[in-house]
Phi, psi and omega in degrees: 000129182279134180280129179273138179254127180249140176265112183297329178295316177296320179297314179299315178298321179297315179296316177301315180297322179297314179296315179299322177296320178294323178297315180297318178297315180295321177300320179299311181295323179295314178297320178299315181294319178297318178296318179297322179297321180288331184279344181290134181294148182272062174234158182297338180300332184253011183302316183293325179292315178300319180296319178295319179294319178297321177296319178295319178298317178299315179298316179295322177299318179295320177296320180296319178300318179296315180293320178296323176296319177298318178300318179295317180296324181294336177293336180274346183278116181255160181261025181292151180270141180210150176280341180245157182284132179209181176304129180097354180284143169258114185251123177250119177254179177288354181244328187200176177240126183239135175248110182283102185207278180225165182275070181267335179088206185284140173205164180248133181222126182052039176079002180245153180274132178231162173231117174272117184235148179286149176296345178273352182290154178303322180297314179297314183302322180285334182270331185306130179089350180282163182238170176302134181098338177290156176228167181203164178232129175222129182055042178064018177249120180271131178226146176243138180279118184266322184205146175233123177245000000 
């Protein structure tokens, strides 16, 4: 089996671009909803529609705060090399590939499945400080650390 080589700078840029894309999409929906809110006539006949739009705007605002927080957290993620798992590490186990960065979840990069996970996640907490060859069990799933980039 041929070993795949990943460029952490490209991976970091991909995660940043994904977050930035989500921010732009959310900005579009937020502006659309705000415009729709302004266009609704000020009569009691449209109160329920206005209320639904305001609820949607509130929901979009909360998502935007979360995405902006991810952008801020990504600024702290460095591409330094380490023998132990830390923030910014790309961890390859015998089961999956984890990028310790932000809570973005599953994504595909260079045709492979990755999981961007927050350092506060249970998976990260159990892996932090471990080295190649160490193993761990989480949710009854045994994994061995094969590589740390």
